[in-house]
C-alpha positions as CSV (number, residue, x, y, z in Angstrom):
1,M,-1.9,-17.7,-7.1
2,S,1.6,-19.1,-7.6
3,S,1.0,-20.9,-10.9
4,P,1.9,-18.0,-13.2
5,F,5.5,-18.0,-11.9
6,E,5.9,-21.6,-13.3
7,F,4.8,-20.6,-16.8
8,D,6.6,-17.2,-17.0
9,P,9.9,-16.7,-15.2
10,T,9.8,-13.0,-15.9
11,I,6.7,-12.3,-13.7
12,D,7.6,-10.7,-10.4
13,V,4.3,-10.2,-8.8
14,V,0.8,-11.8,-9.0
15,F,-2.3,-10.1,-7.7
16,G,-5.5,-12.1,-7.3
17,H,-9.1,-11.0,-7.1
18,W,-10.9,-10.1,-3.8
19,I,-14.6,-10.1,-3.1
20,P,-16.4,-8.8,0.0
21,D,-18.3,-11.6,1.7
22,S,-20.9,-9.5,3.6
23,K,-23.6,-11.5,5.4
24,T,-25.8,-9.0,7.3
25,L,-27.5,-5.8,6.1
26,L,-25.1,-3.7,8.2
27,E,-22.1,-5.4,6.5
28,K,-23.6,-4.9,3.1
29,C,-24.1,-1.2,3.9
30,I,-20.5,-0.8,5.1
31,V,-19.3,-2.4,1.8
32,S,-21.5,0.0,-0.2
33,V,-19.8,3.0,1.5
34,T,-16.2,1.9,1.7
35,V,-15.3,-0.7,-0.9
36,P,-14.5,0.4,-4.5
37,T,-16.1,-1.6,-7.2
38,N,-12.9,-1.7,-9.2
39,N,-10.6,-4.5,-7.9
40,R,-7.6,-2.6,-6.7
41,P,-4.4,-4.5,-6.1
42,S,-4.2,-5.7,-2.5
43,V,-1.5,-7.5,-0.5
44,A,-4.3,-9.5,1.0
45,C,-4.3,-11.4,-2.3
46,M,-0.8,-11.3,-3.7
47,A,2.3,-13.4,-4.4
48,F,5.8,-12.2,-5.2
49,R,9.3,-13.5,-5.7
50,K,11.6,-13.1,-2.7
51,G,14.1,-11.3,-4.9
52,I,11.6,-8.5,-5.6
53,L,11.0,-8.1,-1.9
54,N,14.7,-7.6,-1.3
55,K,15.1,-5.3,-4.3
56,I,12.5,-2.8,-3.2
57,G,13.4,-2.9,0.5
58,G,10.4,-4.8,1.8
59,F,7.6,-3.2,3.7
60,P,8.0,-0.1,5.9
61,E,7.6,-1.9,9.1
62,N,7.6,1.2,11.2
63,L,4.1,2.0,10.0
64,R,1.0,0.6,11.6
65,T,-1.2,0.9,8.5
66,H,-0.7,1.7,4.8
67,E,2.6,-0.1,4.6
68,D,0.8,-2.2,2.0
69,A,0.0,0.8,-0.2
70,I,3.5,2.0,0.0
71,F,4.8,-1.5,-0.9
72,I,2.5,-1.6,-4.0
73,N,3.7,1.9,-5.1
74,K,7.3,0.7,-4.9
75,L,6.4,-2.3,-7.2
76,K,5.3,0.2,-9.8
77,K,8.2,2.5,-9.2
78,F,10.7,-0.3,-9.8
79,N,8.8,-1.4,-13.0
80,C,8.2,-4.9,-11.6
81,K,6.3,-7.2,-14.0
82,I,2.8,-7.6,-12.5
83,L,0.1,-10.1,-13.5
84,N,-3.5,-9.8,-12.4
85,N,-4.8,-13.3,-12.0
86,H,-8.6,-13.2,-11.6
87,N,-8.7,-17.0,-11.2
88,A,-7.2,-16.6,-7.7
89,V,-10.0,-15.3,-5.5
90,I,-10.3,-14.6,-1.9
91,Y,-13.4,-13.6,0.2
92,W,-13.2,-11.4,3.2
93,R,-15.8,-10.2,5.8
94,P,-16.2,-6.5,6.5
95,R,-16.7,-5.3,10.1
96,S,-19.9,-6.6,11.6
97,S,-20.6,-3.8,14.1
98,I,-20.5,0.0,14.2
99,P,-17.9,0.2,17.0
100,S,-15.5,-2.2,15.2
101,F,-16.1,-0.2,12.0
102,I,-15.3,3.1,13.7
103,K,-12.1,1.6,15.3
104,Q,-11.0,0.2,11.9
105,W,-11.4,3.5,10.1
106,Y,-9.9,5.5,12.9
107,E,-6.7,3.4,12.7
108,Y,-6.8,3.4,8.9
109,S,-7.1,7.2,8.8
110,K,-4.5,7.7,11.5
111,G,-2.1,5.8,9.3
112,I,-2.9,8.1,6.3
113,G,-2.1,11.0,8.6
114,N,1.2,9.4,9.6
115,I,2.4,9.4,6.1
116,N,0.6,12.6,5.0
117,I,-1.2,11.4,1.9
118,M,-4.8,11.9,0.7
119,L,-4.9,15.4,2.2
120,G,-7.4,16.7,-0.3
121,F,-9.7,13.8,0.4
122,H,-9.9,14.7,4.0
123,L,-10.1,18.5,3.5
124,R,-13.2,18.0,1.3
125,K,-14.9,16.1,4.1
126,V,-13.9,18.9,6.6
127,L,-15.2,21.6,4.3
128,F,-18.5,19.8,3.8
129,Y,-19.2,19.3,7.5
130,I,-18.2,22.9,8.3
131,I,-20.8,24.1,5.8
132,T,-23.4,21.7,7.1
133,I,-22.9,22.7,10.7
134,Y,-23.0,26.3,9.6
135,M,-26.4,25.8,7.9
136,I,-27.7,24.0,11.0
137,T,-26.5,27.0,13.1
138,L,-28.4,29.4,10.8
139,G,-31.5,27.2,11.4
140,F,-31.2,28.1,15.1
141,T,-30.8,31.8,14.6
142,N,-32.7,32.5,11.4
143,S,-35.0,30.3,9.4
144,S,-35.7,26.6,9.7
145,I,-35.3,26.3,5.9
146,F,-31.5,26.0,6.6
147,Y,-32.3,22.7,8.3
148,L,-33.8,21.6,5.0
149,F,-30.7,22.7,3.2
150,A,-28.4,20.8,5.6
151,G,-30.5,17.7,5.4
152,C,-30.7,17.7,1.6
153,S,-26.9,18.4,1.4
154,F,-26.2,15.3,3.5
155,I,-28.6,13.2,1.5
156,F,-26.7,14.2,-1.7
157,W,-23.4,13.6,0.0
158,T,-24.5,10.1,0.9
159,Y,-25.8,9.5,-2.6
160,F,-22.5,10.4,-4.2
161,T,-20.6,8.3,-1.7
162,V,-22.7,5.2,-2.5
163,K,-22.6,6.0,-6.3
164,N,-18.9,5.3,-6.2
165,H,-19.7,1.8,-4.9
166,L,-22.9,1.2,-6.7
167,K,-22.2,-2.5,-7.6
168,W,-22.4,-3.5,-3.9
169,F,-25.5,-1.3,-3.2
170,R,-27.4,-3.0,-6.0
171,A,-26.8,-6.3,-4.4
172,I,-28.7,-5.2,-1.2
173,K,-32.2,-6.6,-1.2
174,S,-33.6,-4.6,1.8
175,K,-33.3,-1.2,0.1
176,A,-35.7,0.5,2.5
177,L,-33.7,-0.3,5.6
178,A,-30.4,0.4,3.7
179,Y,-31.6,4.0,3.1
180,L,-31.8,4.4,6.9
181,I,-28.5,2.8,7.7
182,L,-26.3,4.3,4.9
183,P,-26.3,7.9,6.2
184,L,-25.2,6.6,9.6
185,I,-22.4,4.6,8.0
186,V,-21.3,7.6,6.0
187,F,-21.4,9.9,9.0
188,C,-19.3,7.4,11.1
189,R,-16.8,6.9,8.3
190,D,-16.4,10.7,7.6
191,T,-16.1,11.9,11.2
192,T,-13.8,9.0,12.2
193,A,-11.7,9.6,9.1
194,I,-11.3,13.3,9.9
195,L,-10.4,12.7,13.6
196,G,-8.0,9.8,12.8
197,F,-6.2,11.8,10.1
198,I,-5.7,14.7,12.4
199,H,-4.4,12.4,15.1
200,G,-2.0,10.7,12.7
201,F,-0.8,14.0,11.2
202,C,-0.1,15.4,14.6
203,Q,1.9,12.3,15.4
204,R,3.9,12.8,12.2
205,I,4.6,16.5,13.1
206,S,5.7,15.6,16.6
207,N,7.9,12.7,15.6
208,P,8.8,12.8,11.9
209,K,11.7,10.3,12.2
210,K,9.3,7.6,13.4
211,F,7.1,7.9,10.4
212,K,9.7,8.4,7.8
213,Y,9.6,6.0,4.9
214,N,11.2,5.6,1.4
215,N,8.4,6.1,-1.1
């Protein structure tokens, strides 16, 4: 990780390569729903010069989550020289149970709400579930065909979610069981993300000074 600094003194930051080390079928399904296939920069696998840390003002330590995303945006804003070193690799385990996954995404989404980003991402989820619930309601009061519409809509929603993470899904051997688990993971992620974002956004509204940061 640190070797590029020795060969090029102009390099400010080095990002390594990270790979999910999922063991169980549940962990593989969680990865297939949440982890992008493109290797985005992550502070979990990063080295930087101390001078750069001081230059951009460090991490916004008043934030519980997403302080790393803000830090990376600052690196780009200050035109820091960044090197992607794919020879530096880390492996990390995803959450291994549904409750721990829900807790993780709730805190993650609450942090997004605290700094009020990705609003469109969450509004799309809210709109989709409002429409789905509406179709289920119509199934109660009108025709059962609306149940079919709601079910098909959620299947397509799950498909397009997994499509964005297809590399990890292809690595799953037990595809039949994965088809049963993936909709549950998607539902848990979406509902938790919506509730967490609303919570974080309300916190920001009630105490804007606490969640103020320099972008």
